[in-house]
PDB file with one MODEL, atoms N, CA, C and O in Angstrom:
MODEL        1
ATOM      1  N   UNK A   1     -36.325  35.118   6.599  1.00  0.00           N
ATOM      2  CA  UNK A   1     -35.981  33.971   5.890  1.00  0.00           C
ATOM      3  C   UNK A   1     -34.497  33.453   6.465  1.00  0.00           C
ATOM      4  O   UNK A   1     -33.601  34.270   6.673  1.00  0.00           O
ATOM      5  N   UNK A   2     -34.358  32.328   6.652  1.00  0.00           N
ATOM      6  CA  UNK A   2     -33.032  31.750   7.152  1.00  0.00           C
ATOM      7  C   UNK A   2     -32.095  31.517   5.962  1.00  0.00           C
ATOM      8  O   UNK A   2     -32.508  30.933   4.960  1.00  0.00           O
ATOM      9  N   UNK A   3     -30.805  31.980   6.063  1.00  0.00           N
ATOM     10  CA  UNK A   3     -29.834  31.553   5.056  1.00  0.00           C
ATOM     11  C   UNK A   3     -29.096  30.452   5.486  1.00  0.00           C
ATOM     12  O   UNK A   3     -28.786  30.330   6.671  1.00  0.00           O
ATOM     13  N   UNK A   4     -28.746  29.532   4.523  1.00  0.00           N
ATOM     14  CA  UNK A   4     -28.003  28.426   4.881  1.00  0.00           C
ATOM     15  C   UNK A   4     -26.589  28.582   4.676  1.00  0.00           C
ATOM     16  O   UNK A   4     -26.210  29.358   3.799  1.00  0.00           O
ATOM     17  N   UNK A   5     -25.699  27.896   5.424  1.00  0.00           N
ATOM     18  CA  UNK A   5     -24.351  28.066   5.262  1.00  0.00           C
ATOM     19  C   UNK A   5     -23.787  27.298   4.113  1.00  0.00           C
ATOM     20  O   UNK A   5     -24.417  26.366   3.614  1.00  0.00           O
ATOM     21  N   UNK A   6     -22.553  27.690   3.660  1.00  0.00           N
ATOM     22  CA  UNK A   6     -21.942  26.929   2.613  1.00  0.00           C
ATOM     23  C   UNK A   6     -21.808  25.383   2.908  1.00  0.00           C
ATOM     24  O   UNK A   6     -22.000  24.530   2.041  1.00  0.00           O
ATOM     25  N   UNK A   7     -21.478  25.120   4.146  1.00  0.00           N
ATOM     26  CA  UNK A   7     -21.288  23.707   4.460  1.00  0.00           C
ATOM     27  C   UNK A   7     -22.592  22.913   4.278  1.00  0.00           C
ATOM     28  O   UNK A   7     -22.572  21.778   3.802  1.00  0.00           O
ATOM     29  N   UNK A   8     -23.707  23.512   4.655  1.00  0.00           N
ATOM     30  CA  UNK A   8     -25.024  22.728   4.548  1.00  0.00           C
ATOM     31  C   UNK A   8     -25.378  22.638   3.070  1.00  0.00           C
ATOM     32  O   UNK A   8     -25.895  21.597   2.665  1.00  0.00           O
ATOM     33  N   UNK A   9     -25.153  23.596   2.271  1.00  0.00           N
ATOM     34  CA  UNK A   9     -25.427  23.551   0.925  1.00  0.00           C
ATOM     35  C   UNK A   9     -24.541  22.490   0.190  1.00  0.00           C
ATOM     36  O   UNK A   9     -25.023  21.699  -0.621  1.00  0.00           O
ATOM     37  N   UNK A  10     -23.208  22.522   0.525  1.00  0.00           N
ATOM     38  CA  UNK A  10     -22.265  21.633   0.057  1.00  0.00           C
ATOM     39  C   UNK A  10     -22.613  20.118   0.392  1.00  0.00           C
ATOM     40  O   UNK A  10     -22.418  19.220  -0.427  1.00  0.00           O
ATOM     41  N   UNK A  11     -23.114  19.914   1.590  1.00  0.00           N
ATOM     42  CA  UNK A  11     -23.439  18.614   2.081  1.00  0.00           C
ATOM     43  C   UNK A  11     -24.623  18.220   1.358  1.00  0.00           C
ATOM     44  O   UNK A  11     -24.714  17.055   0.972  1.00  0.00           O
ATOM     45  N   UNK A  12     -25.603  19.111   1.114  1.00  0.00           N
ATOM     46  CA  UNK A  12     -26.796  18.682   0.412  1.00  0.00           C
ATOM     47  C   UNK A  12     -26.546  18.365  -0.994  1.00  0.00           C
ATOM     48  O   UNK A  12     -27.165  17.448  -1.534  1.00  0.00           O
ATOM     49  N   UNK A  13     -25.646  19.091  -1.645  1.00  0.00           N
ATOM     50  CA  UNK A  13     -25.198  18.778  -3.049  1.00  0.00           C
ATOM     51  C   UNK A  13     -24.527  17.545  -3.166  1.00  0.00           C
ATOM     52  O   UNK A  13     -24.678  16.838  -4.163  1.00  0.00           O
ATOM     53  N   UNK A  14     -23.694  17.186  -2.094  1.00  0.00           N
ATOM     54  CA  UNK A  14     -22.936  15.929  -2.176  1.00  0.00           C
ATOM     55  C   UNK A  14     -23.877  14.780  -1.977  1.00  0.00           C
ATOM     56  O   UNK A  14     -23.726  13.783  -2.684  1.00  0.00           O
ATOM     57  N   UNK A  15     -24.815  14.822  -1.100  1.00  0.00           N
ATOM     58  CA  UNK A  15     -25.857  13.719  -0.987  1.00  0.00           C
ATOM     59  C   UNK A  15     -26.698  13.584  -2.272  1.00  0.00           C
ATOM     60  O   UNK A  15     -27.009  12.477  -2.712  1.00  0.00           O
ATOM     61  N   UNK A  16     -27.056  14.741  -2.862  1.00  0.00           N
ATOM     62  CA  UNK A  16     -27.779  14.656  -4.153  1.00  0.00           C
ATOM     63  C   UNK A  16     -26.972  14.010  -5.254  1.00  0.00           C
ATOM     64  O   UNK A  16     -27.540  13.217  -6.005  1.00  0.00           O
ATOM     65  N   UNK A  17     -25.680  14.291  -5.409  1.00  0.00           N
ATOM     66  CA  UNK A  17     -24.859  13.872  -6.417  1.00  0.00           C
ATOM     67  C   UNK A  17     -24.620  12.296  -6.109  1.00  0.00           C
ATOM     68  O   UNK A  17     -24.565  11.528  -7.070  1.00  0.00           O
ATOM     69  N   UNK A  18     -24.483  11.824  -4.853  1.00  0.00           N
ATOM     70  CA  UNK A  18     -24.296  10.510  -4.527  1.00  0.00           C
ATOM     71  C   UNK A  18     -25.492   9.649  -4.917  1.00  0.00           C
ATOM     72  O   UNK A  18     -25.400   8.517  -5.391  1.00  0.00           O
ATOM     73  N   UNK A  19     -26.710  10.355  -4.647  1.00  0.00           N
ATOM     74  CA  UNK A  19     -27.951   9.516  -4.997  1.00  0.00           C
ATOM     75  C   UNK A  19     -28.109   9.435  -6.498  1.00  0.00           C
ATOM     76  O   UNK A  19     -28.538   8.391  -6.989  1.00  0.00           O
ATOM     77  N   UNK A  20     -27.785  10.484  -7.273  1.00  0.00           N
ATOM     78  CA  UNK A  20     -27.821  10.311  -8.764  1.00  0.00           C
ATOM     79  C   UNK A  20     -26.778   9.363  -9.253  1.00  0.00           C
ATOM     80  O   UNK A  20     -27.062   8.618 -10.190  1.00  0.00           O
ATOM     81  N   UNK A  21     -25.583   9.324  -8.696  1.00  0.00           N
ATOM     82  CA  UNK A  21     -24.477   8.395  -9.108  1.00  0.00           C
ATOM     83  C   UNK A  21     -24.924   6.930  -8.763  1.00  0.00           C
ATOM     84  O   UNK A  21     -24.707   6.011  -9.553  1.00  0.00           O
ATOM     85  N   UNK A  22     -25.540   6.743  -7.587  1.00  0.00           N
ATOM     86  CA  UNK A  22     -25.956   5.431  -7.173  1.00  0.00           C
ATOM     87  C   UNK A  22     -27.161   4.915  -8.104  1.00  0.00           C
ATOM     88  O   UNK A  22     -27.237   3.734  -8.443  1.00  0.00           O
ATOM     89  N   UNK A  23     -28.019   5.809  -8.458  1.00  0.00           N
ATOM     90  CA  UNK A  23     -29.090   5.407  -9.455  1.00  0.00           C
ATOM     91  C   UNK A  23     -28.501   5.047 -10.793  1.00  0.00           C
ATOM     92  O   UNK A  23     -28.935   4.084 -11.425  1.00  0.00           O
ATOM     93  N   UNK A  24     -27.567   5.767 -11.216  1.00  0.00           N
ATOM     94  CA  UNK A  24     -26.939   5.595 -12.568  1.00  0.00           C
ATOM     95  C   UNK A  24     -26.228   4.195 -12.435  1.00  0.00           C
ATOM     96  O   UNK A  24     -26.386   3.353 -13.319  1.00  0.00           O
ATOM     97  N   UNK A  25     -25.478   3.955 -11.376  1.00  0.00           N
ATOM     98  CA  UNK A  25     -24.751   2.673 -11.368  1.00  0.00           C
ATOM     99  C   UNK A  25     -25.716   1.438 -11.309  1.00  0.00           C
ATOM    100  O   UNK A  25     -25.435   0.413 -11.930  1.00  0.00           O
ATOM    101  N   UNK A  26     -26.844   1.546 -10.565  1.00  0.00           N
ATOM    102  CA  UNK A  26     -27.753   0.406 -10.525  1.00  0.00           C
ATOM    103  C   UNK A  26     -28.422   0.248 -11.921  1.00  0.00           C
ATOM    104  O   UNK A  26     -28.526  -0.878 -12.408  1.00  0.00           O
ATOM    105  N   UNK A  27     -28.850   1.284 -12.538  1.00  0.00           N
ATOM    106  CA  UNK A  27     -29.393   1.116 -13.902  1.00  0.00           C
ATOM    107  C   UNK A  27     -28.475   0.597 -14.996  1.00  0.00           C
ATOM    108  O   UNK A  27     -28.861  -0.094 -15.939  1.00  0.00           O
ATOM    109  N   UNK A  28     -27.147   1.017 -14.773  1.00  0.00           N
ATOM    110  CA  UNK A  28     -26.131   0.666 -15.746  1.00  0.00           C
ATOM    111  C   UNK A  28     -25.882  -0.912 -15.789  1.00  0.00           C
ATOM    112  O   UNK A  28     -25.678  -1.470 -16.867  1.00  0.00           O
ATOM    113  N   UNK A  29     -25.903  -1.576 -14.640  1.00  0.00           N
ATOM    114  CA  UNK A  29     -25.710  -2.915 -14.459  1.00  0.00           C
ATOM    115  C   UNK A  29     -26.682  -3.511 -13.457  1.00  0.00           C
ATOM    116  O   UNK A  29     -26.359  -3.749 -12.293  1.00  0.00           O
ATOM    117  N   UNK A  30     -27.960  -3.755 -13.990  1.00  0.00           N
ATOM    118  CA  UNK A  30     -28.933  -4.206 -13.088  1.00  0.00           C
ATOM    119  C   UNK A  30     -28.761  -5.564 -12.398  1.00  0.00           C
ATOM    120  O   UNK A  30     -29.381  -5.838 -11.370  1.00  0.00           O
ATOM    121  N   UNK A  31     -27.853  -6.457 -13.022  1.00  0.00           N
ATOM    122  CA  UNK A  31     -27.591  -7.766 -12.561  1.00  0.00           C
ATOM    123  C   UNK A  31     -26.728  -7.720 -11.277  1.00  0.00           C
ATOM    124  O   UNK A  31     -26.657  -8.706 -10.544  1.00  0.00           O
ATOM    125  N   UNK A  32     -26.114  -6.637 -11.029  1.00  0.00           N
ATOM    126  CA  UNK A  32     -25.122  -6.422  -9.882  1.00  0.00           C
ATOM    127  C   UNK A  32     -25.775  -5.547  -8.741  1.00  0.00           C
ATOM    128  O   UNK A  32     -25.073  -4.978  -7.906  1.00  0.00           O
ATOM    129  N   UNK A  33     -27.027  -5.475  -8.744  1.00  0.00           N
ATOM    130  CA  UNK A  33     -27.714  -4.651  -7.753  1.00  0.00           C
ATOM    131  C   UNK A  33     -27.436  -4.969  -6.278  1.00  0.00           C
ATOM    132  O   UNK A  33     -27.345  -4.093  -5.417  1.00  0.00           O
ATOM    133  N   UNK A  34     -27.310  -6.264  -6.049  1.00  0.00           N
ATOM    134  CA  UNK A  34     -27.027  -6.642  -4.585  1.00  0.00           C
ATOM    135  C   UNK A  34     -25.620  -6.203  -4.272  1.00  0.00           C
ATOM    136  O   UNK A  34     -25.340  -5.808  -3.140  1.00  0.00           O
ATOM    137  N   UNK A  35     -24.720  -6.258  -5.245  1.00  0.00           N
ATOM    138  CA  UNK A  35     -23.322  -5.818  -5.007  1.00  0.00           C
ATOM    139  C   UNK A  35     -23.283  -4.324  -4.640  1.00  0.00           C
ATOM    140  O   UNK A  35     -22.708  -3.936  -3.623  1.00  0.00           O
ATOM    141  N   UNK A  36     -23.855  -3.565  -5.422  1.00  0.00           N
ATOM    142  CA  UNK A  36     -23.943  -2.167  -5.156  1.00  0.00           C
ATOM    143  C   UNK A  36     -24.494  -1.784  -3.815  1.00  0.00           C
ATOM    144  O   UNK A  36     -23.968  -0.905  -3.133  1.00  0.00           O
ATOM    145  N   UNK A  37     -25.650  -2.509  -3.412  1.00  0.00           N
ATOM    146  CA  UNK A  37     -26.225  -2.245  -2.093  1.00  0.00           C
ATOM    147  C   UNK A  37     -25.247  -2.633  -1.032  1.00  0.00           C
ATOM    148  O   UNK A  37     -25.071  -1.917  -0.047  1.00  0.00           O
ATOM    149  N   UNK A  38     -24.589  -3.788  -1.224  1.00  0.00           N
ATOM    150  CA  UNK A  38     -23.608  -4.224  -0.200  1.00  0.00           C
ATOM    151  C   UNK A  38     -22.466  -3.186  -0.046  1.00  0.00           C
ATOM    152  O   UNK A  38     -21.995  -2.919   1.060  1.00  0.00           O
ATOM    153  N   UNK A  39     -22.056  -2.633  -1.148  1.00  0.00           N
ATOM    154  CA  UNK A  39     -21.018  -1.699  -1.171  1.00  0.00           C
ATOM    155  C   UNK A  39     -21.449  -0.434  -0.439  1.00  0.00           C
ATOM    156  O   UNK A  39     -20.729   0.096   0.407  1.00  0.00           O
ATOM    157  N   UNK A  40     -22.652   0.035  -0.792  1.00  0.00           N
ATOM    158  CA  UNK A  40     -23.131   1.260  -0.116  1.00  0.00           C
ATOM    159  C   UNK A  40     -23.312   1.028   1.442  1.00  0.00           C
ATOM    160  O   UNK A  40     -23.013   1.889   2.269  1.00  0.00           O
ATOM    161  N   UNK A  41     -23.825  -0.204   1.761  1.00  0.00           N
ATOM    162  CA  UNK A  41     -23.952  -0.445   3.157  1.00  0.00           C
ATOM    163  C   UNK A  41     -22.626  -0.467   3.869  1.00  0.00           C
ATOM    164  O   UNK A  41     -22.516   0.058   4.977  1.00  0.00           O
ATOM    165  N   UNK A  42     -21.627  -1.052   3.274  1.00  0.00           N
ATOM    166  CA  UNK A  42     -20.296  -0.937   3.832  1.00  0.00           C
ATOM    167  C   UNK A  42     -19.731   0.337   4.045  1.00  0.00           C
ATOM    168  O   UNK A  42     -19.136   0.603   5.089  1.00  0.00           O
ATOM    169  N   UNK A  43     -19.888   1.191   3.068  1.00  0.00           N
ATOM    170  CA  UNK A  43     -19.487   2.644   3.103  1.00  0.00           C
ATOM    171  C   UNK A  43     -20.126   3.298   4.317  1.00  0.00           C
ATOM    172  O   UNK A  43     -19.460   3.954   5.119  1.00  0.00           O
ATOM    173  N   UNK A  44     -21.503   3.094   4.438  1.00  0.00           N
ATOM    174  CA  UNK A  44     -22.175   3.814   5.525  1.00  0.00           C
ATOM    175  C   UNK A  44     -21.626   3.301   6.794  1.00  0.00           C
ATOM    176  O   UNK A  44     -21.378   4.118   7.680  1.00  0.00           O
ATOM    177  N   UNK A  45     -21.396   1.986   6.999  1.00  0.00           N
ATOM    178  CA  UNK A  45     -20.859   1.475   8.205  1.00  0.00           C
ATOM    179  C   UNK A  45     -19.538   2.108   8.503  1.00  0.00           C
ATOM    180  O   UNK A  45     -19.298   2.461   9.658  1.00  0.00           O
ATOM    181  N   UNK A  46     -18.644   2.282   7.526  1.00  0.00           N
ATOM    182  CA  UNK A  46     -17.355   2.893   7.835  1.00  0.00           C
ATOM    183  C   UNK A  46     -17.547   4.293   8.177  1.00  0.00           C
ATOM    184  O   UNK A  46     -16.843   4.740   9.082  1.00  0.00           O
ATOM    185  N   UNK A  47     -18.424   5.096   7.574  1.00  0.00           N
ATOM    186  CA  UNK A  47     -18.574   6.450   7.855  1.00  0.00           C
ATOM    187  C   UNK A  47     -19.167   6.577   9.259  1.00  0.00           C
ATOM    188  O   UNK A  47     -18.757   7.489   9.978  1.00  0.00           O
ATOM    189  N   UNK A  48     -20.100   5.733   9.700  1.00  0.00           N
ATOM    190  CA  UNK A  48     -20.675   5.800  10.995  1.00  0.00           C
ATOM    191  C   UNK A  48     -19.643   5.427  11.998  1.00  0.00           C
ATOM    192  O   UNK A  48     -19.605   6.030  13.071  1.00  0.00           O
ATOM    193  N   UNK A  49     -18.802   4.473  11.723  1.00  0.00           N
ATOM    194  CA  UNK A  49     -17.770   4.053  12.672  1.00  0.00           C
ATOM    195  C   UNK A  49     -16.780   5.273  12.891  1.00  0.00           C
ATOM    196  O   UNK A  49     -16.467   5.639  14.024  1.00  0.00           O
ATOM    197  N   UNK A  50     -16.318   5.864  11.770  1.00  0.00           N
ATOM    198  CA  UNK A  50     -15.374   7.000  11.838  1.00  0.00           C
ATOM    199  C   UNK A  50     -15.969   8.207  12.571  1.00  0.00           C
ATOM    200  O   UNK A  50     -15.285   8.993  13.228  1.00  0.00           O
ATOM    201  N   UNK A  51     -17.315   8.295  12.405  1.00  0.00           N
ATOM    202  CA  UNK A  51     -17.953   9.417  13.180  1.00  0.00           C
ATOM    203  C   UNK A  51     -18.229   9.208  14.644  1.00  0.00           C
ATOM    204  O   UNK A  51     -18.095  10.109  15.472  1.00  0.00           O
ATOM    205  N   UNK A  52     -18.632   7.946  14.941  1.00  0.00           N
ATOM    206  CA  UNK A  52     -19.078   7.682  16.295  1.00  0.00           C
ATOM    207  C   UNK A  52     -17.925   7.282  17.242  1.00  0.00           C
ATOM    208  O   UNK A  52     -17.911   7.666  18.411  1.00  0.00           O
ATOM    209  N   UNK A  53     -16.944   6.489  16.702  1.00  0.00           N
ATOM    210  CA  UNK A  53     -15.816   6.043  17.619  1.00  0.00           C
ATOM    211  C   UNK A  53     -15.101   7.096  18.358  1.00  0.00           C
ATOM    212  O   UNK A  53     -14.885   6.946  19.560  1.00  0.00           O
ATOM    213  N   UNK A  54     -14.707   8.181  17.711  1.00  0.00           N
ATOM    214  CA  UNK A  54     -13.919   9.165  18.492  1.00  0.00           C
ATOM    215  C   UNK A  54     -14.838   9.716  19.621  1.00  0.00           C
ATOM    216  O   UNK A  54     -14.366   9.922  20.739  1.00  0.00           O
ATOM    217  N   UNK A  55     -16.089   9.945  19.350  1.00  0.00           N
ATOM    218  CA  UNK A  55     -16.950  10.480  20.463  1.00  0.00           C
ATOM    219  C   UNK A  55     -17.094   9.501  21.647  1.00  0.00           C
ATOM    220  O   UNK A  55     -17.076   9.875  22.820  1.00  0.00           O
ATOM    221  N   UNK A  56     -17.241   8.206  21.249  1.00  0.00           N
ATOM    222  CA  UNK A  56     -17.334   7.116  22.244  1.00  0.00           C
ATOM    223  C   UNK A  56     -16.130   6.976  23.034  1.00  0.00           C
ATOM    224  O   UNK A  56     -16.210   6.781  24.246  1.00  0.00           O
ATOM    225  N   UNK A  57     -14.941   7.069  22.392  1.00  0.00           N
ATOM    226  CA  UNK A  57     -13.679   6.952  23.173  1.00  0.00           C
ATOM    227  C   UNK A  57     -13.505   8.123  24.073  1.00  0.00           C
ATOM    228  O   UNK A  57     -13.079   7.943  25.213  1.00  0.00           O
ATOM    229  N   UNK A  58     -13.811   9.341  23.627  1.00  0.00           N
ATOM    230  CA  UNK A  58     -13.688  10.536  24.465  1.00  0.00           C
ATOM    231  C   UNK A  58     -14.619  10.413  25.628  1.00  0.00           C
ATOM    232  O   UNK A  58     -14.181  10.746  26.729  1.00  0.00           O
ATOM    233  N   UNK A  59     -15.801   9.995  25.532  1.00  0.00           N
ATOM    234  CA  UNK A  59     -16.823   9.876  26.586  1.00  0.00           C
ATOM    235  C   UNK A  59     -16.315   8.799  27.571  1.00  0.00           C
ATOM    236  O   UNK A  59     -16.427   8.934  28.789  1.00  0.00           O
ATOM    237  N   UNK A  60     -15.724   7.675  26.954  1.00  0.00           N
ATOM    238  CA  UNK A  60     -15.184   6.583  27.903  1.00  0.00           C
ATOM    239  C   UNK A  60     -13.998   7.169  28.764  1.00  0.00           C
ATOM    240  O   UNK A  60     -13.876   6.849  29.947  1.00  0.00           O
ATOM    241  N   UNK A  61     -13.217   7.947  28.199  1.00  0.00           N
ATOM    242  CA  UNK A  61     -12.069   8.524  28.988  1.00  0.00           C
ATOM    243  C   UNK A  61     -12.617   9.402  30.037  1.00  0.00           C
ATOM    244  O   UNK A  61     -12.147   9.302  31.170  1.00  0.00           O
ATOM    245  N   UNK A  62     -13.531  10.226  29.800  1.00  0.00           N
ATOM    246  CA  UNK A  62     -14.283  11.055  30.712  1.00  0.00           C
ATOM    247  C   UNK A  62     -14.783  10.334  31.958  1.00  0.00           C
ATOM    248  O   UNK A  62     -14.678  10.729  33.119  1.00  0.00           O
ATOM    249  N   UNK A  63     -15.378   9.141  31.492  1.00  0.00           N
ATOM    250  CA  UNK A  63     -16.095   8.327  32.547  1.00  0.00           C
ATOM    251  C   UNK A  63     -15.047   7.391  33.221  1.00  0.00           C
ATOM    252  O   UNK A  63     -15.357   6.614  34.125  1.00  0.00           O
ATOM    253  N   UNK A  64     -13.814   7.514  32.733  1.00  0.00           N
ATOM    254  CA  UNK A  64     -12.722   6.578  33.331  1.00  0.00           C
ATOM    255  C   UNK A  64     -13.092   5.099  33.156  1.00  0.00           C
ATOM    256  O   UNK A  64     -12.999   4.326  34.110  1.00  0.00           O
ATOM    257  N   UNK A  65     -13.494   4.712  31.993  1.00  0.00           N
ATOM    258  CA  UNK A  65     -13.927   3.322  31.713  1.00  0.00           C
ATOM    259  C   UNK A  65     -12.576   2.784  31.107  1.00  0.00           C
ATOM    260  O   UNK A  65     -12.492   1.616  30.725  1.00  0.00           O
TER     261      UNK A  65
ENDMDL
END
């Protein structure tokens, strides 16, 4: 049996908590559903940018672009 590291378990717990919080927010104010979806999409774009940009810049330096 494979044991999971604390970081994996913590990340899984964080995703689960965010899912529950998102569900609660949408059910609390159903008229603002599009606003919550837009906010979630914006946060995902920011996270993706912060995660991908440093790698892309490092690869561009290596390729001397």
